[in-house]
N, C-alpha and C positions, 0 to 999 in steps of 0.2 A: 504493500500500500504506500509506504514512504517513497519508494522510487517512482511510483506513478505520479504522486503529487509533485515530486521534483521535476519530472519530465514535462508535466503540464505547465509548471512555472517557467521552465526553460523555453518551451515552444512559444508560450504566450509572450514572454519577454522579447523574443526575436521577431515575432509578428509585429509587436508594437514598434520595435526599432525600424522595421521595414517602412511603416507608415511615417514615422517621425523623420527618418532620413529623407524621404521623398519631400516632405514639407520643408525641410531645411536646405533643399537644393543639392543634396548628396545622392549618389547612386543608391537607390533603395535596396538593391541586391547586396550591397556591402553591409547593410544592417543585419544580414543573416549570417555573417561570417564571425564566429567567436573570436574574441581578442582584437581582430582587425576593426570591428565596429567600435570598440572602446578607444582604439588608437585614433580613429577619425573623430570621435566625440572630443577627445583631448585636444586635437588640432582645431576643431571648429569652435570650441568654447574658450580657447586660450589658456587652458590648464597647463601647467608646466609638465613637460613630457616625462619627467622622472616619476610622476604618479602612475603613468601607464606601466612602467617597469616594476614599480612596487606592487602592482596587482599580482605579480607572479610569485610573490612570497607565499609559501604555504600557510594556510589558515588566515593570517592577518590580511593577506591580499584580497580575500573575498569581501572584507569590510571596506576596503578602498574602492572596489568596484561599486559597492552600494553608494558611496559618497559621489563618485563620478556620475552615477545614474541620477542622483538628486540634483547635481549641478546641471545636467542635461535637461531635466524636467523644468528647472527654473528658467531656462532659455525659451520655454513655451509659456511663460507667464504664470507658473504655478509656484507660489511662495509659502502657502500656509502649512501648518503642522499636519493637518488632515491630508492635504494633497501629497505631502512627502511620505506620510504613513501609507497611503494607498500605493504609492510607487514602490515602497519597500515590501509591504506585506501581501499585496495582491497585484503584483506587476503584470501577471498574465491577463488581468482584466483592465487595469488602469492604463498601462502603456499602449495597448491597442486602441483604447478610447482616445488618448492623446494623438495617436497616429492617424486615426481615420475619422474622427469627429469633425464636422464642418465648422463647429463653434470654437475650435482650438487652432491657433496659428503659431508658427515659429516666429519668435520676436528677436532672437539673436542676442548678442551681448548688450545691445542698446536698451533692451527692455529692463535690464538690471539697473541701469542708471536712472530710469524713470520711476523706479520703485523707491519708496521713502527711505529704505535702508541702503547704506552704501554697498557696492559690490563686495568689498572686503568683509563687511558684517554678514552679508548673505552667505558667503562661502564659509565663514566661521560657524554660523548657525547650522548650515548644511552638514558640516563636519561633525558638530556635536550631536546632531540628530542621528547621523549615520552611525556614530559610535554607540549611542544609546540603543538604536534599533537593532544593530548587529549584535550587541550584547544580549538583548532579549531573545533574538533568534537563536543565538549560540547556546543560551541557557535553557530555553524551553522548547525549541523546535528541532533544530539539527545542528550538528557541529562537524567541521572538517577534521579529518584524522589521517595521519600518514603512517603507513606500515613501516616500523623500524627494524624488524628482525624477520628471520625466515621460519618462525615457529608455525605459521599457517600455510606454508607453501605446499602445493602450488595453487591452493584455493586463492590465497592472497600472496602477492609478491612484495618484496622490499621495494619501497617507493611507489606503491599503489596509494593513490589519494582517494579517501572514502568520504561519503557522507553518512554520519551516524544519526539515525532517526530517534529522537528522544520522545516523540509522541506515542510510539508503539507501546512501550511499557509504562508510560506516564512520566513526564519530566519531574525531576526533583527540585524542590525549593533549595537554593544554595545553602549549605551548612555554613560556609565561610563567605558572607556576602561582600566583604570589603577586600577587594583585590585589584591588581593591575589588569586593565582590559586586554582581551585577545590572547592571553597566555594562560598556561595551566598553573604550575606550582613554582616556577622560577622566573625571575625578572629577565627581560630581554638581554641578550649578550652575557648572561650569567648562568652557570650550571649549578650554583649552590645557594644563591640569595633568594629567600622566599618571596613570592609575588603577592602575598596575602597578609592580612592582620588577623592573627589567630585568637586574639583576645575577645573578638566578637563572633559568636557562633550561635546558630539557630538549631533547634531540634530537627530530627529527620522527618520530612514530610514529602510525599510523592502525590502529584496530581493524577487524576484518573487517566488511564491509557486506553488504547484500542485492543490490546491483547496482553496476556501474561507472557512471561518467558517460556518458550516452548522448547522441548527437546530438539536438539540439532540446530537451533538458532545460532548465528554467529553474533556474539555479544561483546560490546565494549564495557569494561567495568574497572573500578578502582582496585588496584592490586592490594589484596588483603594483607599481605606481609610487608607492604610498603609504608605502613603507618610510622614505623621507626626506621631511619636509614643512617648509614655512615655518610656524613655530608661531605663527600669528596667526589669529584667527577668520575673517578675510576670505580667507585662503589655504587651508591644509590640503590636502584632496584636491580642493576645488573649483577651485583654481588650483595644479596640481601643481608641486612644486619643480623637477622636471626640465624642464618647459616654460619656467619662468622662467629657469632656468640656461641653456637653449639660446637662447631668444629675446631675452633682455635682457643676458646676460652672456657670450654666446659661449663657454660652457663654463668660465668662470673661477669655480671654486667658492670660492676665497678671497675674491674680491670680493663675491660674494653673501653669504657668511657674515659678512662685515664689516658688512653693512647690515641683515640680517634674523636673527631667532632661528631656529635650526634644531633640529629634533627627529628622531631616528632611532627608528622603531618596530620592535620585534620583528615577525617575520612574522605571528604570529597576532593582533597588535594593530594592524595597519593597518586602515583603514576597510573596512567591509563594502560590497561592491557586489553588485548583482543584474542578471544579463543572461541571454540565451539562449545555450546552447552550440551554436554553428552548425557547428563542426567539431571532431572529436576527433583524437587523435594518429594520424598516418599519413595523414590526409586532405589532399587538395590543394584549395585554394580560390582563387577569383578573383572579382572584381566587375567587371562590364562594363555601363556605362551605368546604374549603380544596381542591377543585377540580380545577386544572389549565386549563384554556381555552386559546388557541392561535387563533387569527382571528376568534373567535366565535365557534371554534370546540374544543372538549376535547383534551388535549395534550397527548402525549405519556406517559404512565405509565411504566417506566422501570421494567423489570421482577423482579429484585432483590431490587427494591426500598422499603424503610421502612417508616412507620408512626406509631404514637402512637395509640394504641387501648385500650379501656376499656373492660375488660373481667369480666362478672358477673358470679359467680359460686353459687352452693348451699352451704351448710355449710362445705363442704370438700374442701381441697386445691388441686391445680393442681398437677398431678403426677410428681414428680421430675425426674423420669426416662424418661418420655415423654418430659419434658422441655429440658433435656440434649441431648437426641438423636435426637429429631425432630427440636428443635429450637436452639440448641447449647447454652442453658442457664444453667450454673452450679450453679449459685447463684442468686435467684430471686431478692433479694434486690440490688445486684450490677447491674443487668440488667436494673433496673428501676431507671435511674439517675435523672429523673425530679420529679416523685411523687412516694410515697410509697403505698403499699397495704392498703386499708381501708375497714374494714368489709368484705363483700363478694365480693369486687371489687379488681382487680389487674390491673395494667397498664403495657402493654407489647409493646415494640417497635419491629414491625414485618413486614414482606413482606405480600402482599395479599394472597399468597399461604399458608403461615404459619398461617395466620388468619383463613383460611378455615379448616386447621387441628385442630386448637383449638376449632372451632365451633362444631366439631364432637366428642369432649370429652364428656363422659356421665354426668359429673358434671357441664358442662358449660351451662348457661342459655342464655347468649347473648354475642356477640362480636361487638362492635361499635367503629367507629373512635372517639377518644377523642379530642375535640376541644383544640387548643393551647391556653394557657392563653393569655388574651388580653393585649398586650403591644404595645407601640407606635413604628411605623416603618417609613421607608422612605416615604415622604420627611420631616417628623417631623415638620409639620406646622399646623396652625389652619384650613386649608382648606381641609385637607385630613384625614378623620376619618377611616383610614385603619388599618388592623392588619394582622397577618401571614396567617390566613385562609380566610380573606375577603379583597381582594386587587384589586385596579384598578376600571375601565379599564384605561390602560396607554399605550401609543404608544412609541416604542423604536425609538430614533432618528436615522435618516439616513443622510449620507453625501449629502449636497445639498438641503435638505428639509428646509423649512422656517416656523417658528412659530411666532404668535403674542404674545408678552410678556405682561403678566398681573400679578397683585399681586397673583392671584390664582395659576398660574403655575410657578412662578419664583422659588419656592422651588425645582421644578423638574429640572430646567435648570441652576441654578446659578453656581453650581460647574463645569458644562460643559463649561460654558462661560469663567469663570475665571481661573480654574485650568487645565482642560484638553486641552482647546483651547487657553489659554494664552492671554486673553483679559483683559483690565481694564473695570471695571463696577462701575458706580455710580447710586444709587437709591435714589429717593426723591419724596414722595407723588404720587407714582404710575407712575413716569416718569423715563426713563432709558437713561443713557449716556454710550455708549460703545466705547472705544478708543477715547474719546473726542467728539463723535458725538451723538447728541440726536437721538433716534430711538424708534420705537414701535415694531420692528420685529428682529428676529435673524435667520441667515442661518448657519446650522451646517457644520463644516469643516471635521468631521470624522464620521465614522460609529460606532454604539454602539451595545452592546449585553446585554442580561439579563441572568444571571447565577444563578442556583439553585442547591442545593445538593439533591441527590436522597433520603436521609434520611430527609424528608421534615420538620419534627418537631424538628430536632436536627442539624440544619445547619445555620451557619451565612452566608447569601448570599445576592443577590441583593434586597431582601425585606427589608434589614436593611441598605444597603449603596448605592443602586441605580445602575446606568448603568455602564458597563465596556467598556471603549473606545478601539478601535482597536489597539492603541499604546501599550496597556498593555498585549495583547495576546502573550503568550510564545510559545505554541505548542499544538499539539493534543496528548492526552494520548493514546498510541497504544497497548502496550503489558505489561502484568505482567510477569517479568522474574524470580522473586523469591518472596516468601511469608513466613513469620515467625510468629509463635505464640507458644513459648516454644519449637519449633521444626519446621522443614519445613512443609508447607501446600502443599503437593506434587500435589494435584489436581489443584492447581492454577498456577503451573509453566507453562510458555509460553502460557498463556491464553490471547486471544485478548480481547480488551475492547470495549464494545458496549453501 
């Protein structure tokens, strides 16, 4: 639904540009050409050309486009707040009206001088309105997002530019309302300086949405284990604080804090992650030999999902031309980030269909899924001997469900009780006191989800940090509006996400 709304908006915007260009004496066909139309608007209105190039900045550039559109509308004699709001929130209706209504004429720069406010004041007002409008859109409607890692390949590729629909699950009221516009949790040109004022925080509230989070949705959410970070560029969410605390300091928080700068993020300012929701509240999941099962049935295997394969060849190497044309691998060593070729074996990160192509190569003897190296995973305790390819069974907590607390399952639920649902917890000899009251059970206040990357062997996901509470859900990834890899990936433009 979100991508349909987006496409309607884009089509209506360009239809409006066609009519407005014609009225302004420009070639109306040029109004249909993305980016080139705003270049011509910049020239026609006398805006400094640097603003055209600033549009290309990921995320913030979309707000500059809004400002340019408002300036363009002003050249048609539209100066009021309501008129600017129509241009921003319903451009697919208002811009065609301006372009094709006989009552609207192009006035050019001269019309700005005839209005009682100076042109400079009008531009400032337009900029302020664009910032406010864009902030509202970004907060409650949709937000641009750039894929930073390969954890969702090849469903999503590094440097895919997405629109995340916040209306689907219901937009959240910002927990941290006072922050620098157009950025997430750090100031521009800084990797460590917070962009928000944490002393002012609001309780969690989500407005009504059109759908709950469904199994297999691709979801953007706040990284649950990112509430506390080592505030250095090389750490952050890439090397989580809790991993360092557990692996290097054996849980000694004071020792870690004495060595590293620590920053605690509010919930809505932890880093954004994107994964597939493989299980929803109430589901039981397990992983057996790398195969995911939900409620006892094999889970969906996304068409473009990847996993590591061991490819055994004869004494000859794989054909480089085949690797490049069929698998998109130009350098075999670079493609194999975890393990390097050994003897007649090579390890490739591929989709199931790509693995079938490799099996058909004349010098290939076998292609098998390569087990992930055995490492400790959630919940990191003595009772659960799980790993990436052998996990569970585990049930995802649901709001209103009650569990009996035991030493064996406390590792699964401790963070839910204390961090996500804000209770005090005391533990002693297998006995539990929650909010000052002794108890043997706990009833969940929130719904939870299990998130996993489609690139199953190269994804930091719920297998490493557990459940994702409903409070952390940002929105549904709906549409790839642009993609870049040394140049535009044209085939990925305006591709819906499944």
